[in-house]
C-alpha positions as CSV (number, residue, x, y, z in Angstrom):
1,M,38.3,-41.2,-5.8
2,N,41.8,-42.5,-4.6
3,K,43.1,-41.0,-1.7
4,K,46.8,-40.2,-3.0
5,V,45.4,-38.8,-6.3
6,L,43.1,-36.7,-3.7
7,I,46.0,-35.7,-1.7
8,L,48.1,-34.7,-5.0
9,F,44.9,-32.6,-6.3
10,L,44.7,-30.9,-3.2
11,I,48.6,-29.4,-2.7
12,L,48.3,-28.6,-6.2
13,V,45.5,-26.4,-5.4
14,I,47.4,-24.8,-3.1
15,S,50.2,-24.3,-5.6
16,T,51.0,-24.3,-9.5
17,S,54.5,-24.7,-9.3
18,F,54.6,-27.6,-6.9
19,I,58.3,-29.1,-8.4
20,F,60.2,-25.5,-7.9
21,I,62.0,-27.2,-4.5
22,A,64.9,-29.2,-4.7
23,C,64.6,-32.8,-2.6
24,G,64.5,-31.9,1.3
25,D,68.0,-30.8,2.7
26,E,67.8,-32.1,6.3
27,N,70.7,-29.8,7.9
28,S,69.9,-27.1,5.6
29,S,67.9,-24.4,7.7
30,D,70.8,-22.3,9.4
31,E,72.8,-22.3,5.9
32,K,69.6,-21.2,3.5
33,Q,69.0,-18.4,5.9
34,N,72.3,-17.1,6.6
35,Q,72.8,-17.8,2.5
36,E,69.6,-16.0,2.0
37,V,70.4,-12.8,4.1
38,S,73.6,-12.4,3.1
39,K,72.7,-12.3,-0.5
40,N,69.6,-10.3,0.1
41,E,72.2,-7.5,1.9
42,K,73.8,-7.3,-1.5
43,K,71.6,-6.9,-3.7
44,D,69.9,-3.0,-4.9
45,E,72.5,-1.5,-2.5
46,G,72.6,2.0,-2.4
47,E,73.1,5.0,-0.1
48,K,71.7,5.2,3.5
49,V,69.2,7.4,4.0
50,E,67.7,8.1,7.3
51,G,63.7,8.3,7.5
52,G,60.6,6.7,5.3
53,Q,58.4,4.6,5.9
54,M,58.1,0.2,5.7
55,I,54.6,-1.4,5.9
56,F,53.8,-4.6,6.8
57,R,51.2,-6.8,5.6
58,V,48.9,-8.1,8.7
59,S,46.1,-10.9,8.1
60,S,43.9,-9.2,10.9
61,D,43.6,-6.7,12.8
62,S,44.6,-6.5,16.9
63,R,43.0,-7.1,19.8
64,V,44.2,-5.5,23.1
65,I,47.1,-3.7,22.6
66,H,48.8,-4.5,25.5
67,P,51.4,-7.0,26.9
68,L,49.2,-8.6,29.4
69,Y,46.7,-9.7,26.9
70,G,46.1,-11.2,23.2
71,N,47.4,-14.1,21.6
72,D,47.3,-13.1,17.8
73,R,49.9,-12.5,15.6
74,T,49.4,-8.7,14.8
75,T,49.0,-8.3,18.9
76,L,51.8,-9.7,19.6
77,T,54.6,-7.7,16.8
78,L,52.5,-4.8,18.1
79,V,53.3,-5.1,21.9
80,N,56.4,-6.4,20.8
81,H,57.7,-3.2,19.2
82,I,55.4,-0.6,21.6
83,F,56.6,-2.8,25.1
84,A,60.3,-3.4,25.2
85,P,61.6,-6.4,27.0
86,L,63.4,-6.9,30.1
87,Y,65.9,-9.1,28.1
88,N,66.0,-12.1,25.5
89,L,67.5,-14.5,25.9
90,K,69.9,-15.9,22.8
91,G,71.0,-19.5,24.0
92,E,73.7,-19.1,26.9
93,D,73.9,-15.7,26.3
94,I,71.8,-12.7,27.5
95,D,70.5,-10.0,25.2
96,Y,69.5,-7.1,27.6
97,W,67.1,-4.2,26.7
98,L,65.7,-2.4,29.4
99,A,67.4,-4.6,31.9
100,E,71.0,-4.0,32.5
101,K,71.7,-7.2,34.7
102,V,70.0,-9.9,35.9
103,E,71.7,-11.9,38.7
104,P,70.0,-15.4,40.6
105,S,71.3,-15.9,44.4
106,E,73.8,-18.8,44.9
107,D,70.2,-21.2,45.8
108,Y,68.5,-20.1,42.9
109,L,65.4,-18.7,45.5
110,S,66.2,-14.9,44.3
111,Y,66.8,-12.7,41.1
112,K,67.6,-9.3,41.0
113,V,67.0,-7.7,37.9
114,K,68.5,-4.3,37.5
115,L,67.3,-1.3,35.3
116,K,69.2,0.8,33.0
117,D,69.4,4.1,34.0
118,E,67.4,7.7,32.3
119,L,64.8,5.3,31.2
120,T,61.7,6.7,30.0
121,W,58.2,5.8,28.4
122,H,56.7,7.3,25.1
123,D,54.9,9.9,26.8
124,G,58.6,11.5,28.7
125,E,57.8,10.1,31.7
126,V,60.8,8.0,33.6
127,L,60.1,4.6,34.1
128,N,62.0,2.8,37.1
129,A,61.4,-0.2,39.3
130,D,58.1,1.3,41.0
131,D,56.8,0.5,37.0
132,L,58.4,-2.6,36.9
133,V,56.8,-3.8,40.5
134,F,53.6,-2.3,39.6
135,T,53.9,-4.5,36.3
136,F,54.6,-7.4,38.4
137,N,51.7,-7.2,40.7
138,T,49.0,-6.2,37.9
139,I,50.2,-10.0,36.2
140,M,49.6,-11.6,39.8
141,D,46.0,-10.4,40.2
142,K,43.7,-12.4,39.3
143,Q,41.3,-10.0,38.7
144,Q,43.2,-8.7,35.6
145,G,43.1,-12.0,34.0
146,S,46.5,-12.2,32.9
147,H,47.6,-15.7,31.3
148,L,51.4,-14.6,32.0
149,R,50.4,-15.1,35.8
150,D,50.8,-19.4,35.8
151,S,54.6,-19.3,34.5
152,F,54.8,-17.2,38.1
153,V,53.2,-20.0,40.5
154,T,55.0,-22.9,41.6
155,T,53.3,-25.9,43.5
156,K,54.6,-24.6,46.7
157,G,52.9,-21.2,46.6
158,E,53.7,-17.7,44.4
159,V,56.5,-15.8,43.5
160,K,56.8,-12.0,44.8
161,I,58.7,-9.1,44.7
162,E,60.5,-6.7,46.2
163,K,61.6,-3.0,45.5
164,V,65.6,-3.0,46.2
165,D,66.1,0.9,44.7
166,D,64.9,3.2,42.3
167,L,66.2,0.7,39.3
168,T,66.6,-2.9,41.0
169,V,63.8,-5.4,42.0
170,K,64.4,-8.6,43.7
171,F,62.3,-11.4,42.5
172,I,61.4,-14.2,45.3
173,L,60.7,-18.1,44.5
174,P,59.0,-20.1,47.9
175,E,61.1,-23.0,45.1
176,V,63.3,-23.5,42.6
177,Q,62.1,-23.0,39.2
178,I,65.2,-23.2,37.1
179,G,63.5,-22.1,33.6
180,F,62.8,-18.8,35.9
181,L,65.5,-16.7,34.2
182,D,63.9,-17.2,30.2
183,T,61.0,-16.1,32.6
184,I,61.6,-12.8,33.8
185,G,62.9,-11.9,30.4
186,G,59.6,-12.0,29.0
187,I,57.9,-9.5,31.0
188,R,57.5,-6.1,29.3
189,M,56.9,-3.9,31.9
190,F,53.5,-0.8,31.6
191,P,53.6,2.3,33.2
192,E,52.3,2.9,36.6
193,H,51.3,6.2,35.9
194,V,49.1,5.8,32.8
195,Y,47.8,2.2,34.4
196,G,47.9,2.8,38.4
197,D,44.5,3.9,38.3
198,I,42.7,1.5,36.4
199,E,40.3,-1.2,38.2
200,N,39.9,-3.6,34.8
201,I,43.0,-2.9,32.5
202,Q,42.3,-5.3,29.8
203,T,38.8,-3.4,28.7
204,S,40.3,0.2,29.3
205,D,40.3,2.8,26.7
206,L,43.7,3.2,27.2
207,N,44.3,0.3,25.1
208,N,43.6,2.5,22.5
209,N,46.4,4.1,22.5
210,P,49.1,3.0,24.5
211,I,52.0,4.0,26.1
212,G,55.5,1.9,26.0
213,S,58.9,2.3,26.1
214,G,59.7,0.6,23.1
215,A,61.9,1.3,19.8
216,F,58.1,2.7,17.8
217,K,55.6,4.5,20.0
218,F,51.8,3.8,19.1
219,E,50.3,7.0,16.3
220,E,47.0,6.7,15.0
221,R,44.7,3.0,14.7
222,K,42.4,2.6,11.6
223,S,40.4,0.1,12.7
224,G,39.7,-3.1,10.0
225,E,42.5,-1.0,7.9
226,S,45.9,0.1,9.3
227,I,48.1,0.8,12.6
228,T,50.7,2.9,13.0
229,L,53.4,3.5,14.7
230,S,56.0,6.6,14.8
231,K,60.0,5.9,16.3
232,F,60.7,7.2,19.3
233,D,63.5,9.7,19.8
234,N,65.0,8.9,22.9
235,F,64.7,4.9,22.2
236,F,67.6,3.7,25.2
237,K,69.4,2.1,21.7
238,G,69.0,5.3,19.8
239,A,66.2,6.3,17.5
240,P,65.0,4.6,15.1
241,H,66.6,4.5,11.2
242,L,62.4,4.7,9.9
243,D,59.9,8.0,10.7
244,N,57.2,5.2,10.6
245,V,55.7,1.3,10.6
246,V,52.5,0.7,9.3
247,Y,50.7,-2.2,9.5
248,R,47.9,-2.8,6.8
249,V,45.1,-4.8,7.7
250,I,44.8,-7.4,4.6
251,P,42.5,-9.7,5.4
252,E,43.3,-11.9,2.0
253,T,46.3,-13.2,0.9
254,S,46.2,-13.0,-2.9
255,S,45.0,-9.2,-1.9
256,A,47.9,-9.1,0.2
257,E,50.4,-10.5,-2.6
258,I,49.3,-8.4,-5.6
259,A,50.3,-5.4,-2.8
260,L,53.7,-6.8,-2.3
261,Q,53.9,-6.7,-6.4
262,N,52.8,-3.7,-6.7
263,G,55.3,-1.7,-4.1
264,E,51.4,-1.1,-1.6
265,I,53.3,-2.7,1.1
266,D,57.2,-3.8,1.8
267,A,57.2,-7.3,3.8
268,M,55.0,-9.5,4.6
269,S,55.1,-13.9,5.6
270,I,54.5,-15.5,2.4
271,T,54.2,-19.8,1.9
272,A,56.9,-22.1,0.6
273,D,55.0,-22.4,-2.5
274,K,55.2,-18.2,-3.4
275,V,59.2,-18.1,-2.8
276,E,59.5,-18.8,-6.4
277,K,56.9,-15.4,-7.2
278,F,59.1,-13.1,-4.9
279,E,62.4,-14.2,-4.9
280,K,63.7,-13.0,-8.4
281,D,62.9,-9.2,-7.0
282,K,62.2,-9.1,-2.8
283,S,64.6,-10.3,-0.2
284,I,63.5,-13.7,1.3
285,L,64.3,-14.5,4.8
286,A,63.9,-18.1,5.9
287,F,63.9,-18.9,9.7
288,D,62.9,-21.5,11.7
289,E,60.7,-20.3,14.1
290,D,60.8,-23.0,17.0
291,R,57.0,-23.4,16.2
292,V,54.9,-26.3,16.3
293,D,52.3,-26.7,14.0
294,Y,49.4,-29.5,15.2
295,I,46.2,-30.2,15.6
296,I,44.2,-29.5,18.9
297,F,42.0,-32.0,20.6
298,N,39.4,-31.2,22.0
299,Q,39.3,-32.5,25.4
300,N,36.5,-30.5,26.6
301,G,33.9,-32.6,27.9
302,G,32.6,-34.1,24.0
303,K,33.9,-37.3,22.0
304,L,37.3,-36.8,22.1
305,D,37.9,-37.7,26.1
306,N,37.8,-41.3,24.7
307,E,41.7,-41.5,24.1
308,N,40.8,-44.3,22.1
309,L,39.5,-42.6,19.7
310,R,42.3,-39.9,19.6
311,K,44.9,-42.4,19.1
312,A,42.3,-44.1,16.3
313,I,42.3,-40.3,14.5
314,A,46.3,-39.7,14.7
315,Y,47.3,-42.9,13.1
316,A,44.5,-42.7,10.5
317,L,46.3,-39.3,9.9
318,D,49.1,-39.3,7.3
319,R,52.1,-36.8,8.6
320,D,54.4,-36.0,5.4
321,E,50.7,-35.3,3.2
322,L,49.8,-32.5,5.7
323,L,53.5,-31.1,6.0
324,K,53.4,-30.7,2.0
325,A,50.4,-29.4,1.6
326,N,51.6,-26.4,4.0
327,Y,55.5,-26.9,2.9
328,L,55.5,-28.7,0.0
329,S,58.6,-30.1,1.4
330,T,60.6,-29.8,4.5
331,D,62.7,-27.9,2.8
332,Y,60.8,-24.9,5.0
333,A,59.1,-28.0,7.7
334,K,60.9,-30.9,9.0
335,P,58.0,-33.3,10.3
336,A,57.0,-33.0,14.4
337,Y,56.8,-36.1,16.6
338,S,57.3,-34.7,19.9
339,F,54.8,-31.3,21.0
340,F,58.6,-29.4,22.1
341,A,60.2,-27.4,19.3
342,D,62.9,-29.1,17.1
343,K,65.6,-27.2,19.3
344,T,63.8,-26.7,22.4
345,L,66.1,-28.2,25.5
346,Y,66.2,-32.0,26.0
347,K,63.8,-32.4,23.4
348,T,63.3,-36.2,21.9
349,D,61.8,-37.8,18.5
350,D,61.4,-41.4,20.8
351,V,58.0,-41.3,21.6
352,E,55.1,-42.8,19.7
353,K,54.8,-41.2,16.2
354,Y,51.6,-42.7,15.1
355,E,52.7,-43.1,11.8
356,Y,49.9,-43.8,8.9
357,N,47.8,-47.4,10.1
358,I,44.3,-47.6,8.1
359,E,43.9,-50.6,10.1
360,K,45.3,-50.3,13.9
361,A,43.1,-46.7,13.3
362,K,40.3,-49.0,12.2
363,E,40.9,-51.2,15.4
364,L,41.4,-48.5,18.2
365,L,38.0,-47.1,16.9
366,K,36.5,-50.2,17.4
367,E,37.8,-50.5,21.2
368,S,36.5,-46.8,21.7
369,G,33.1,-48.3,21.9
370,L,32.0,-45.5,19.5
371,K,29.3,-45.4,16.9
372,D,28.2,-43.0,14.3
373,I,30.8,-40.5,15.2
374,N,30.5,-36.7,13.8
375,L,33.5,-34.4,14.6
376,T,33.3,-30.8,13.7
377,M,36.8,-29.2,12.2
378,V,37.2,-25.2,12.7
379,Y,39.5,-22.9,10.8
380,R,40.2,-19.8,10.1
381,G,39.3,-18.3,6.7
382,K,39.0,-20.0,3.3
383,D,42.3,-21.8,2.7
384,N,41.3,-25.1,4.0
385,V,43.6,-27.2,2.3
386,R,44.7,-29.3,5.3
387,E,41.4,-29.5,6.9
388,L,40.1,-31.2,3.6
389,L,42.9,-33.8,3.6
390,V,42.2,-34.4,7.6
391,Q,38.5,-34.9,6.4
392,Q,39.1,-37.5,3.7
393,Y,41.4,-39.2,5.7
394,L,38.8,-39.0,8.8
395,K,36.1,-41.1,6.1
396,E,38.0,-43.8,6.0
397,I,37.7,-45.0,9.1
398,G,34.1,-44.1,9.8
399,I,34.2,-40.7,10.8
400,N,32.0,-37.9,9.9
401,V,33.8,-34.7,10.1
402,E,32.0,-30.8,9.6
403,L,34.1,-28.4,8.5
404,K,33.3,-25.1,9.9
405,A,34.5,-21.7,8.4
406,M,34.8,-18.9,11.5
407,D,37.1,-15.6,11.3
408,M,40.1,-15.1,13.1
409,A,37.8,-13.0,17.0
410,S,35.7,-16.9,16.5
411,F,38.6,-18.9,16.3
412,F,39.8,-17.6,19.0
413,N,36.9,-17.5,21.3
414,A,36.4,-21.0,20.6
415,L,40.0,-21.9,21.5
416,F,39.9,-20.0,24.9
417,E,36.2,-19.0,26.2
418,K,34.9,-21.8,28.2
419,E,31.8,-20.6,26.8
420,H,32.5,-21.2,23.2
421,Q,34.9,-24.4,23.7
422,D,31.5,-26.8,22.7
423,E,31.7,-25.4,18.7
424,Y,34.7,-27.5,17.8
425,D,36.1,-30.9,17.7
426,L,39.2,-30.6,16.1
427,A,41.5,-27.4,14.7
428,F,44.8,-27.3,13.6
429,N,46.9,-24.5,15.2
430,G,50.2,-23.4,16.0
431,Y,52.4,-22.0,19.2
432,I,55.5,-20.7,19.9
433,Y,57.4,-20.8,23.1
434,G,60.6,-21.2,23.1
435,K,63.5,-23.2,23.5
436,E,63.4,-23.5,27.5
437,P,61.1,-26.9,28.1
438,S,59.4,-25.9,31.5
439,T,57.3,-22.7,29.2
440,Y,55.4,-26.0,27.6
441,A,53.7,-26.9,30.6
442,Q,51.3,-24.4,30.4
443,V,49.8,-26.1,26.9
444,F,49.3,-29.3,29.0
445,K,48.7,-28.5,32.8
446,A,45.6,-29.4,33.5
447,E,44.6,-25.1,35.6
448,S,46.9,-23.2,33.1
449,M,44.9,-20.6,31.1
450,N,46.6,-22.4,28.1
451,N,46.0,-25.8,28.0
452,V,42.9,-24.6,25.3
453,S,42.4,-29.1,25.0
454,G,41.6,-29.3,28.7
455,Y,44.3,-32.3,28.6
456,K,43.9,-33.8,32.1
457,N,46.7,-36.1,33.5
458,E,48.1,-35.5,37.3
459,E,50.5,-38.0,36.9
460,V,52.3,-35.5,34.5
461,D,51.5,-32.5,36.3
462,K,53.6,-33.8,38.8
463,L,56.5,-34.5,36.5
464,W,56.2,-31.0,35.2
465,D,57.0,-29.2,38.8
466,E,59.6,-31.9,39.9
467,A,61.8,-31.1,36.6
468,A,61.1,-27.5,36.9
469,K,62.8,-27.7,39.8
470,E,65.5,-30.2,39.0
471,K,69.0,-28.6,39.7
472,D,70.8,-31.8,37.6
473,S,70.9,-31.4,34.2
474,G,71.0,-35.1,33.6
475,K,67.9,-36.0,35.7
476,R,66.0,-33.1,34.0
477,E,66.6,-34.4,30.7
478,K,65.0,-37.8,31.8
479,L,62.1,-36.9,33.6
480,Y,61.4,-34.3,30.4
481,E,61.8,-37.3,27.8
482,K,59.1,-39.0,29.7
483,I,56.9,-35.9,30.1
484,Q,57.1,-35.9,26.1
485,K,56.6,-40.0,26.0
486,E,53.3,-39.5,28.3
487,I,51.6,-36.7,26.3
488,I,52.3,-38.3,23.3
489,K,51.2,-41.7,24.3
490,D,48.3,-40.0,25.7
491,A,47.3,-38.2,22.2
492,A,46.9,-35.4,24.2
493,M,47.5,-33.8,20.7
494,Y,49.1,-34.7,16.9
495,P,52.3,-32.8,16.3
496,I,52.9,-31.9,12.5
497,D,55.8,-30.1,11.7
498,Y,58.2,-27.6,12.2
499,G,57.7,-24.9,10.5
500,Y,60.2,-22.0,9.4
501,A,58.7,-18.2,9.0
502,I,59.5,-17.1,5.2
503,V,59.4,-13.1,5.1
504,A,59.8,-11.7,1.4
505,V,60.6,-7.6,1.9
506,N,61.2,-5.3,-0.3
507,P,64.9,-5.0,-0.9
508,K,65.3,-1.4,-0.4
509,F,65.1,-2.1,3.5
510,K,68.0,-3.0,4.9
511,G,69.6,-4.0,8.6
512,L,67.6,-7.2,8.4
513,E,69.4,-9.4,9.8
514,D,70.8,-6.8,12.3
515,A,66.9,-6.2,13.5
516,A,67.1,-10.1,14.3
517,P,64.6,-11.9,12.7
518,A,62.2,-13.4,15.1
519,P,59.2,-15.9,15.4
520,I,55.4,-13.9,15.3
521,H,56.5,-10.5,14.6
522,M,59.0,-11.3,12.1
523,F,62.1,-8.9,13.6
524,D,62.7,-8.1,17.1
525,D,64.4,-5.0,16.2
526,L,63.1,-2.7,13.9
527,S,65.2,0.3,15.2
528,Q,68.0,-2.1,13.2
529,I,65.9,-1.0,9.7
530,Y,67.1,1.3,7.3
531,M,65.8,2.8,3.7
532,V,68.5,2.9,0.2
533,E,68.0,5.1,-2.7
């Protein structure tokens, strides 16, 4: 079958409404979001009521409901609403939550964080500086195995913490880390009086009934079915309008869409090809998720340790067609060439773009010295349209790709557990690390727990360290541009697109804009959502 015909066929498989989106408007994303939120807030206006519940769809059950663990979307969503952050950075502004203020020293070698007064945990106990000290020291305890630890270790040692008073702590850095303000904000505290005597927090039964400080508290979990949260009346922003938030586990997308249509669930993420289906009677929110969709090249000792093979694969793929397989057009995604998200500080497209070039791919494959190449590409669930495209592309240059379906748990084990990393060579994945460039180091530095691909480059590691402490913005920009060029030149991964999140919501729920649409967990602050009758 002709390649382009096959591609069109595969795209049509996932969308019977292929032509509903107009030609892509490159600057439409922010306007689209503002217009849709405004439009959706206006329709079906009614009388505001207190109480009720909102049901969200999640595609899988949660893992360990604790801020130090869990890399899957469901767990991160629950953690966001059960455990409040210290603050969120909004560009140059700080949206304070548990923290009242944060102050860096003049030399940027220490940061004081003061908590709000009269904060409490879900069980009514006082939340104070002792809890923040305990949380941070647990993060730094290697025995607890938190992936957050790497963010607080520099080339000159570990960040330390000191209690100043009952509401204030001081973080002490061994060297300047310009992005440290962003790093602190992401800390989600957990209570010392609950976890203080636990030897292994990750495996503790206490995680089956987590105690946090967020707008909603854990109520009930029915394994494989649902997780229910109830409102926290003593939430520092004020009690939420809704009584309950329910996360219903529906693995099959088609079943979830039927549930959304029938009113069995109230909100779910949808794909671009479903917008036309739901926009008539649902509120549609579309927003840039700061997400990078990419293909992992597993370099943990397999064939993809060979740089020429990785480059051959990159040139054999058609980025535009892979993007369309997921988003149909550039209305809901943009092509990605860097590993930085589109709005990340110092992001550049002045890198090797690996535009589709079959002859160059064959030439590089020959230079690799490898023959009779068989690779395994793993994927989650049954939706393997993009994987089929990759299989077809690589077949054209003589590479055989076996597609292997995995459930969610097995997929993440293959990516993150060393004993399983020989189970695959290629995989589609995505990450969200925000707009601070230093946070992306954890994806590529050799010893980082989040470097699932096994990429190693000592010179690039040094550049990451140098950029993290460079105070001059001009020099810092050049360093991050060089890092991007080097990592892409090495074909450490294959960036595909910057995809937008699209959420369909029952229009009886309002306050969506105030709830702050956000990556991964849909909304930052569910306390702002209310019902109308």
